[in-house]
C-alpha positions, 0 to 999 in steps of 0.5 A: 460516530465518524462517517465515511464515503468511500469514493469508488466500488471496487474490490477495495472498496468491499474491503472499507465497507465490509472492516467498518460493518464488522471490525472497526469501531466509531465509524461507520459506512453512509455514502458511495459514489463512483464506478459500475458496482456502487449501487450494489455495494449500497445496499448490501451495506445499507449505505447511499448510492450518490450519483457524482463525487459532489453530491458525496462530498457535499453531505454533512454526514460524511467526515472522512472521503476513502478514495479507492479508485485508479491511481490517475484520479487520486489527484483530483479526487483527493483535492475536491474532498479535501476543498470540501471540509473532508478528511482524506484517506488514500489507497496506494500508490499515493498518486502517479508521481511527487508533483502530484502527492505535493498538490495532495499534500498541499490541499489538505493542508490549506484546508485543515483536513487529515490525509493518511496513505493506506498502507496494509503492510504496515497492518499485517500480522507478521511484519508487525511481529517480524518489526517488533522483533527487528526493532527488539534487536533479535538479529542484531544492526539491520544490514540487509532486506530483501522483499520479493513478490513473485507471481504467477500472473496477474491473478487477476481476471481480464478487464478488472485491473488497472494495467489495462488501462494506459496512464495509469503507471507501471507494475512497481508504482503500484506493487512497489508502493508497497514495498517501498514504504516498508523499506522506510518502515523497517528501518527507520529512514530514508532511501539515498539512492536506486538502480533498477532493470525492468522487463516484460519477458512473456508480453503479458498485458502489464507494463514491465512486470518484473522488476529488480530494484536496489536502494540504498538506505539512509543507515547504511542498510540495502535492499533489493527488491525483486517484483515478477509478475511472470513466474511460471508454475509451480511458483517461488519460495513459499508461493506467496506474493510478500517474502521478506528476508532480513540480514542482521549482524546476529542472525536472520528473519523472514516472513511471508503472509503465513509466517515468521521465521528467525535464524540463529546459531544452529538454526531456524525457528517459526514463531508465528505461523497462521493458516496458509493465505496464497491470495492476498487478492480476495476482498472478502478475506478476514485477514484482508479485511483486518489488515485495513481495520487497523488502520481505519480503527486508527485513522479513526482516532486521529479524526477525534482527536483532531492529532495528525495520523500515524501514516501521513501524506510525506510517507505516502509521497517518500514513497513514491519517490522511490518508485518514480527514481526506480522507473528512472534508473530503469529508463536511463541505466543508471543509479538515481540519488533520491531525493530527486528534483523535481 
């Protein structure tokens, strides 16, 4: 059994604990550290609560450190885990900027441990089905993508969100790390240019909660990303916080959290559908747990086989570079070329 130590005790820590208990084979949750809910999390899942990160990393039964803590802590915690000889499983966003990503990658390389970054979008039923159809050429040559995350407010109780703490990055770093990785995954290419505008129209207690960001990919695909936590009721589109539209040379495809539909010829056809799941932030939702369990299961396989995981530190870095470039564009009012000069 691969032993997992969970660093942090918030919503995502609970998702990992539940995934390991109910949907993952070959791995177990052995200990946790950090956060006000560490004791209760450990008690509920039959693990041990350690008094410090050093104590957690000193345990010989911890093979993987899952780091599910605020963004600004990822660098020091990931380096400490690697230095202790533990494989590193980092929640998104990987870090605050590409320099921090590079330091994490270097630490894992030095220690000879595996590194992966959590990418739930790659493991959702709907996005996996959409990816399969796009790769099969069902809408022809991919030309344009429009990811959207329109939300009626943050949807999180006051005092329980990263945005209320200075130094955790802007809103696009948080959600954009999902969609930037998805753009690379769906297109099989990298971003070469970005132009972005950010705003805070309503005085929401979050840094720049509205973002309109356009990317050009190396294979020519154009992506227009819209993220907004200031949408008034009754919401926008399907009221899902993940809405993707794809334009191809032969047709169109769209998906959200609940359905996949294809548009060709005379009309649209729903090809995949599940019961409505509006709020993906629920830590006890079986679909949210399943998204995480699929990547955890794959990482266990990589650890046991001693092979590079499907999602690497370089993947995490690429998403952060795209987000960092978008933020630079929003600040300067100019298009920014990628790769960044760092």
